[in-house]
C-alpha positions in Angstrom: 59.8 -110.3 -37.7 58.4 -113.7 -38.7 57.7 -114.5 -35.1 55.7 -111.3 -34.6 53.7 -111.8 -37.8 52.9 -115.4 -36.8 51.9 -114.3 -33.4 49.5 -111.6 -34.7 48.0 -114.0 -37.3 47.5 -116.7 -34.6 46.1 -114.5 -31.9 44.0 -112.1 -33.9 43.2 -113.4 -37.4 42.6 -117.1 -36.8 41.1 -116.9 -33.3 37.4 -117.2 -33.5 35.0 -115.4 -31.2 34.1 -118.8 -29.7 37.8 -119.4 -28.8 38.4 -115.9 -27.5 35.2 -116.0 -25.3 35.7 -119.4 -23.9 39.4 -120.2 -23.7 39.7 -118.9 -20.1 36.6 -120.9 -19.1 37.1 -124.3 -20.6 40.0 -126.4 -21.9 38.6 -127.5 -25.3 38.3 -123.9 -26.7 41.8 -123.1 -25.3 43.3 -126.3 -27.0 41.6 -125.4 -30.3 43.1 -122.0 -30.2 46.6 -123.0 -29.3 46.7 -125.7 -32.0 45.6 -123.2 -34.6 48.0 -120.6 -33.2 51.0 -122.9 -33.0 51.0 -124.9 -36.2 52.2 -122.0 -38.5 55.3 -121.7 -36.2 56.5 -125.0 -37.8 57.5 -122.8 -40.8 60.2 -121.2 -38.7 60.9 -123.5 -35.7 61.6 -127.0 -34.7 59.0 -129.4 -33.4 60.4 -128.9 -29.9 60.1 -125.1 -30.2 56.6 -125.3 -31.5 55.7 -127.7 -28.7 57.0 -125.2 -26.2 55.1 -122.4 -27.9 51.9 -124.5 -27.7 52.3 -125.4 -24.1 53.2 -121.9 -22.9 50.4 -120.3 -25.0 47.9 -122.7 -23.5 49.0 -122.0 -19.9 49.1 -118.2 -20.4 45.7 -118.1 -22.1 43.8 -120.8 -20.2 44.7 -119.5 -16.8 45.0 -115.8 -17.7 48.5 -115.6 -16.3 49.0 -112.0 -17.5 46.8 -110.7 -14.7 49.1 -112.4 -12.1 52.1 -110.8 -13.7 50.4 -107.4 -13.5 49.4 -107.9 -9.9 52.9 -109.1 -8.9 54.6 -106.2 -10.6 52.4 -103.7 -8.7 53.9 -105.0 -5.4 57.0 -102.9 -6.2 55.4 -99.5 -5.7 53.2 -97.9 -3.1 49.5 -98.5 -3.2 49.5 -102.3 -3.0 46.0 -103.8 -3.5 45.0 -107.3 -2.5 44.1 -109.9 -5.1 40.4 -109.6 -4.2 40.4 -106.0 -5.5 42.0 -106.6 -8.8 41.6 -110.3 -9.8 39.9 -109.5 -13.2 42.9 -107.7 -14.7 45.6 -107.4 -12.0 45.0 -103.6 -12.0 43.2 -101.6 -9.4 42.0 -98.0 -9.6 42.1 -97.9 -13.4 39.1 -97.4 -15.7 38.0 -100.8 -17.0 38.8 -100.0 -20.6 42.4 -99.0 -19.7 43.0 -102.0 -17.5 41.7 -104.3 -20.3 44.0 -102.8 -22.9 47.0 -102.8 -20.6 46.3 -106.5 -19.8 46.2 -107.3 -23.5 49.6 -105.6 -23.9 51.1 -107.6 -21.0 49.6 -110.8 -22.4 51.1 -110.2 -25.8 54.5 -109.4 -24.3 54.5 -112.7 -22.4 53.6 -114.6 -25.5 56.3 -112.9 -27.6 59.0 -113.6 -24.9 58.0 -117.3 -24.6 57.9 -117.6 -28.4 61.3 -115.9 -28.8 62.9 -118.2 -26.2 61.4 -121.3 -27.7 62.5 -120.4 -31.2 66.0 -119.3 -30.1 66.9 -122.1 -27.8 64.9 -125.2 -28.8 
């Protein structure tokens, strides 16, 4: 439960508009976000765990890795779409609002899995 609360606080309460708008475009806003996001995890995790949370969060956010996960998982079923058709969210043939929300859910799931693993094993 602590991990979930810290994730929500870090990703939604303490992330400024500037960080959110620019973290996928430039490294400095992404670094500011992940430092603010990661520091509270020192309350429940080791320095190694928090370092892993910081690095994984940076990679996922800066390079928008969730969209690659979405695109890759859609290879499983029929209706495969090339990257050029769905590079924004990983989804094709969905309304923009739905693709955006589903991408946010995938992104949060990836963060929670990374955080759990770091806190559990480091």
